C-alpha positions as CSV (number, residue, x, y, z in Angstrom):
1,X,13.2,-13.8,25.0
2,X,13.8,-10.4,22.9
3,X,11.6,-9.9,19.9
4,X,12.8,-8.2,16.7
5,X,9.8,-6.2,15.9
6,X,9.7,-5.2,12.3
7,X,6.3,-3.1,12.6
8,X,8.0,-0.9,15.0
9,X,10.9,0.0,12.7
10,X,8.9,-0.1,9.7
11,X,6.5,2.9,11.0
12,X,9.6,5.2,11.1
13,X,10.8,4.1,7.6
14,X,7.2,4.8,6.4
15,X,7.2,8.3,7.8
16,X,10.7,9.2,6.3
17,X,9.7,7.5,3.0
18,X,6.4,9.7,2.7
19,X,8.5,13.0,3.6
20,X,10.8,11.9,0.5
21,X,7.9,11.2,-1.9
22,X,6.5,14.9,-0.8
23,X,9.9,16.3,-1.6
24,X,10.0,14.4,-4.9
25,X,6.6,15.8,-6.2
26,X,6.9,19.2,-4.8
27,X,10.6,19.7,-5.6
28,X,10.9,17.7,-8.7
29,X,7.4,17.3,-10.2
30,X,8.0,13.7,-10.0
31,X,5.1,11.4,-9.0
32,X,6.6,7.8,-8.3
33,X,4.7,5.1,-9.8
34,X,4.9,1.3,-9.2
35,X,3.4,-1.2,-11.8
36,X,2.7,-4.6,-10.3
37,X,1.9,-7.2,-13.0
38,X,-0.1,-10.1,-11.4
39,X,-1.0,-13.1,-13.5
40,X,-2.3,-15.7,-11.0
41,X,-5.3,-15.2,-8.9
42,X,-4.5,-16.7,-5.5
43,X,-5.6,-15.7,-2.0
44,X,-2.0,-15.1,-0.6
45,X,-0.9,-13.3,-3.7
46,X,-3.8,-11.1,-3.7
47,X,-3.1,-10.3,0.0
48,X,0.3,-9.4,-0.8
49,X,-0.8,-6.8,-3.8
50,X,-3.5,-5.4,-1.7
51,X,-0.4,-4.7,1.2
52,X,1.4,-3.1,-1.5
53,X,-1.2,-1.1,-2.9
54,X,-2.1,0.2,0.5
55,X,1.4,1.2,1.5
56,X,1.9,3.1,-1.7
57,X,-1.5,5.0,-1.2
58,X,-0.1,5.9,2.5
59,X,3.2,7.4,1.4
60,X,1.8,8.7,-2.1
61,X,3.3,6.2,-4.4
62,X,1.0,5.6,-7.3
63,X,0.6,1.7,-7.7
64,X,-1.1,0.3,-10.9
65,X,-1.9,-3.4,-10.7
66,X,-2.2,-5.1,-14.2
67,X,-4.1,-8.6,-13.7
68,X,-3.2,-10.1,-17.2
69,X,-2.7,-14.0,-18.8
70,X,0.9,-14.9,-18.6
71,X,1.3,-15.2,-22.3
72,X,0.4,-11.2,-22.5
73,X,3.1,-10.1,-19.8
74,X,6.1,-10.2,-22.1
75,X,4.3,-7.5,-24.1
76,X,3.0,-5.7,-21.3
77,X,6.5,-5.3,-19.5
78,X,7.9,-4.0,-23.0
79,X,5.2,-1.4,-23.1
80,X,5.9,-0.3,-19.3
81,X,9.8,-0.3,-19.7
82,X,9.0,2.5,-22.3
83,X,6.5,4.2,-20.1
84,X,8.7,7.2,-18.6
85,X,5.8,7.7,-16.0
86,X,6.6,4.3,-14.5
87,X,9.5,4.1,-12.3
88,X,9.3,0.4,-10.9
89,X,7.9,-2.8,-12.5
90,X,7.5,-5.9,-10.5
91,X,6.4,-9.6,-11.7
92,X,4.2,-10.7,-8.8
93,X,5.6,-14.2,-8.3
94,X,4.8,-17.0,-8.4
95,X,3.4,-17.2,-11.9
96,X,1.2,-19.7,-13.3
97,X,4.1,-21.5,-15.6
98,X,7.0,-21.1,-13.0
99,X,9.4,-22.6,-15.7
100,X,9.2,-19.1,-17.5
101,X,9.9,-17.2,-14.0
102,X,13.7,-16.2,-15.1
103,X,12.7,-15.4,-18.9
104,X,9.9,-13.2,-17.9
105,X,11.4,-11.4,-14.8
106,X,14.7,-10.4,-16.9
107,X,12.3,-8.7,-19.6
108,X,12.2,-5.9,-16.9
109,X,14.3,-2.9,-17.7
110,X,17.4,-3.0,-15.3
111,X,16.6,0.6,-14.1
112,X,12.9,-0.2,-13.4
113,X,13.5,-3.8,-11.8
114,X,13.0,-2.8,-8.1
115,X,12.3,-6.4,-7.0
116,X,16.0,-6.9,-8.4
117,X,15.2,-10.3,-9.7
118,X,16.8,-9.9,-13.3
119,X,20.4,-10.6,-14.1
120,X,21.2,-7.0,-14.8
121,X,19.6,-5.7,-11.3
122,X,20.9,-2.5,-10.0
123,X,18.8,-2.5,-6.7
124,X,19.1,-4.7,-3.8
125,X,16.5,-7.4,-3.4
126,X,13.8,-6.1,-0.8
127,X,13.9,-9.2,1.6
128,X,17.5,-9.2,2.2
129,X,17.3,-5.5,2.7
130,X,14.7,-6.0,5.2
131,X,16.5,-8.5,7.1
132,X,19.5,-6.2,7.3
133,X,17.7,-3.4,8.1
134,X,16.0,-5.3,11.1
135,X,19.3,-6.8,12.5
136,X,21.0,-2.9,12.3
137,X,17.7,-1.4,13.9
138,X,18.0,-3.6,17.0
139,X,22.0,-3.1,16.9
140,X,22.9,-6.5,16.0
141,X,26.4,-6.7,14.8
142,X,27.4,-9.5,12.5
143,X,31.0,-8.9,12.3
144,X,32.9,-11.7,14.4
145,X,29.7,-13.8,14.5
146,X,29.1,-17.3,12.9
147,X,26.2,-16.6,10.5
148,X,24.1,-19.3,9.0
149,X,21.7,-18.9,6.2
150,X,19.2,-21.9,5.7
151,X,17.8,-21.7,2.1
152,X,19.3,-20.7,-1.1
153,X,16.0,-19.4,-2.8
154,X,16.6,-16.8,-5.6
155,X,14.6,-14.2,-3.5
156,X,16.3,-14.2,0.1
157,X,19.0,-16.8,0.5
158,X,21.4,-16.4,-2.7
159,X,21.3,-12.7,-2.8
160,X,21.6,-12.4,1.2
161,X,24.6,-14.7,0.9
162,X,26.3,-12.5,-1.7
163,X,25.5,-9.4,0.1
164,X,26.9,-10.9,3.4
165,X,30.0,-12.4,1.7
166,X,30.7,-9.0,0.0
167,X,30.9,-7.1,3.5
168,X,33.2,-9.8,4.9
169,X,30.6,-11.5,7.1
170,X,31.7,-15.2,8.0
171,X,28.7,-16.8,6.7
172,X,27.6,-20.5,5.8
173,X,24.5,-21.2,3.5
174,X,22.8,-24.4,3.5
175,X,20.0,-25.9,1.6
176,X,16.9,-27.3,3.9
177,X,17.8,-30.9,2.5
178,X,21.2,-30.4,4.6
179,X,21.8,-34.0,5.9
180,X,22.2,-33.0,9.5
181,X,20.5,-29.5,9.9
182,X,21.3,-29.3,13.4
183,X,25.0,-29.8,13.3
184,X,25.0,-26.5,11.2
185,X,22.5,-24.7,13.7
186,X,24.3,-25.4,16.9
187,X,27.3,-23.9,15.9
188,X,25.9,-20.9,14.7
189,X,25.4,-17.4,16.5
190,X,23.0,-16.1,14.0
191,X,20.8,-18.0,12.1
192,X,18.5,-16.4,9.4
193,X,16.0,-19.0,7.5
194,X,14.1,-18.5,4.5
195,X,13.0,-22.2,3.6
196,X,9.1,-21.7,3.5
197,X,8.9,-25.1,5.3
198,X,6.9,-25.1,8.1
199,X,8.8,-25.9,11.6
200,X,12.3,-26.7,10.2
201,X,13.9,-25.2,12.9
202,X,13.2,-26.6,16.6
203,X,14.5,-25.3,20.2
204,X,16.8,-28.1,20.6
205,X,18.9,-27.1,17.2
206,X,19.5,-23.5,18.5
207,X,22.6,-22.7,20.8
208,X,22.1,-20.5,24.0
209,X,21.6,-16.9,23.2
210,X,21.5,-17.2,19.4
211,X,19.8,-14.7,17.4
212,X,17.5,-16.1,14.9
213,X,15.5,-14.6,11.9
214,X,12.8,-16.4,10.3
215,X,12.2,-14.8,6.9
216,X,10.2,-18.2,5.5
217,X,6.7,-18.0,4.6
218,X,4.6,-21.3,3.9
219,X,0.8,-22.2,4.2
220,X,-0.1,-24.7,6.7
221,X,-3.9,-25.4,7.0
222,X,-5.0,-22.1,5.3
223,X,-2.6,-20.1,7.8
224,X,0.7,-18.4,6.8
225,X,3.5,-19.9,9.0
226,X,7.2,-19.5,9.2
227,X,10.2,-21.8,9.6
228,X,10.2,-22.1,13.1
229,X,8.7,-24.6,15.3
230,X,6.4,-23.3,18.1
231,X,8.9,-24.7,21.1
232,X,11.5,-21.7,19.8
233,X,9.0,-19.5,21.3
234,X,9.5,-20.8,24.5
235,X,13.1,-20.1,24.8
236,X,13.9,-17.0,27.5
237,X,17.4,-16.8,26.0
238,X,16.9,-15.9,22.4
239,X,16.8,-12.9,20.2
240,X,14.2,-14.0,17.8
241,X,11.7,-12.3,15.1
242,X,7.7,-12.5,16.3
243,X,5.8,-14.9,14.7
244,X,3.9,-12.1,12.8
245,X,5.6,-8.8,12.3
246,X,9.2,-9.5,12.1
247,X,11.0,-9.3,8.3
248,X,7.4,-9.0,6.6
249,X,6.6,-5.4,7.3
250,X,10.0,-4.3,6.5
251,X,9.9,-6.1,2.9
252,X,7.4,-4.0,1.6
253,X,9.3,-0.8,3.0
254,X,12.4,-2.1,1.4
255,X,10.4,-2.7,-2.2
256,X,9.2,1.0,-1.9
257,X,12.7,2.4,-1.0
258,X,13.5,0.9,-4.4
259,X,10.6,2.6,-6.2
260,X,11.7,5.9,-4.5
261,X,15.2,5.6,-5.5
262,X,14.2,4.6,-9.1
263,X,12.1,7.8,-9.2
264,X,14.7,10.2,-7.9
265,X,17.2,8.6,-10.4
266,X,14.8,9.3,-13.3
267,X,14.1,12.8,-12.2
268,X,17.5,13.6,-11.8
269,X,18.6,12.2,-15.1
270,X,15.6,14.3,-16.6
271,X,16.9,17.4,-15.0
272,X,20.6,16.7,-16.2
273,X,19.6,15.9,-19.7
274,X,17.2,18.9,-19.7
């Protein structure tokens, strides 16, 4: 079995980003800043927010965390949209009231929507970008392969389907509720799964020598688990993401890639206008 180790790649990307931020600070006088709006107090969310804060500190991107009631989020987003020192804004999901998700994320100005959740988004969403970086980093070509996406979610499945189709990749996307999932999985050369349903994919459902990327995150008995059943890791012929350290580390890198880009766009516009 060959493992697609995202941590290793993330180390290289992080070094490059740190150099880019130094150049922005020294050459352009621009200090990249990300604002995170958190409305739900939850251990998993708190961990994600802490990771982002730490990553920002490591590459010299300022990260401000705003913990507010959901009712106060729209007004706060408006203020941050108008604050020229803030280059990226993310609303940490899920919200307390998930029915307001679309309404709230669409309030973020497109040029600061570094999570790419709004309808006017100008950036690539972080997890799809991370998946493509991971495959590219291990020289896995998608051209001429049959690619299966499991999950049509707003964060991963839907945007990744769009990106792959626009690149001419032969991709099929199914929901986790697909009637006979194994019919689809057994025909695929590359499987990317992002359902957040523990153990949705078993070894017997995967063809020989397939590539399997698990981008699913779920909580089971207090532990964070992915979409793959444990028996998948007993296969010697597969190329697969590890149980920890696959797509996750690169997702944080991809988010900060967008923050750096937003800061560069802003600095470049200021110098042109000036």
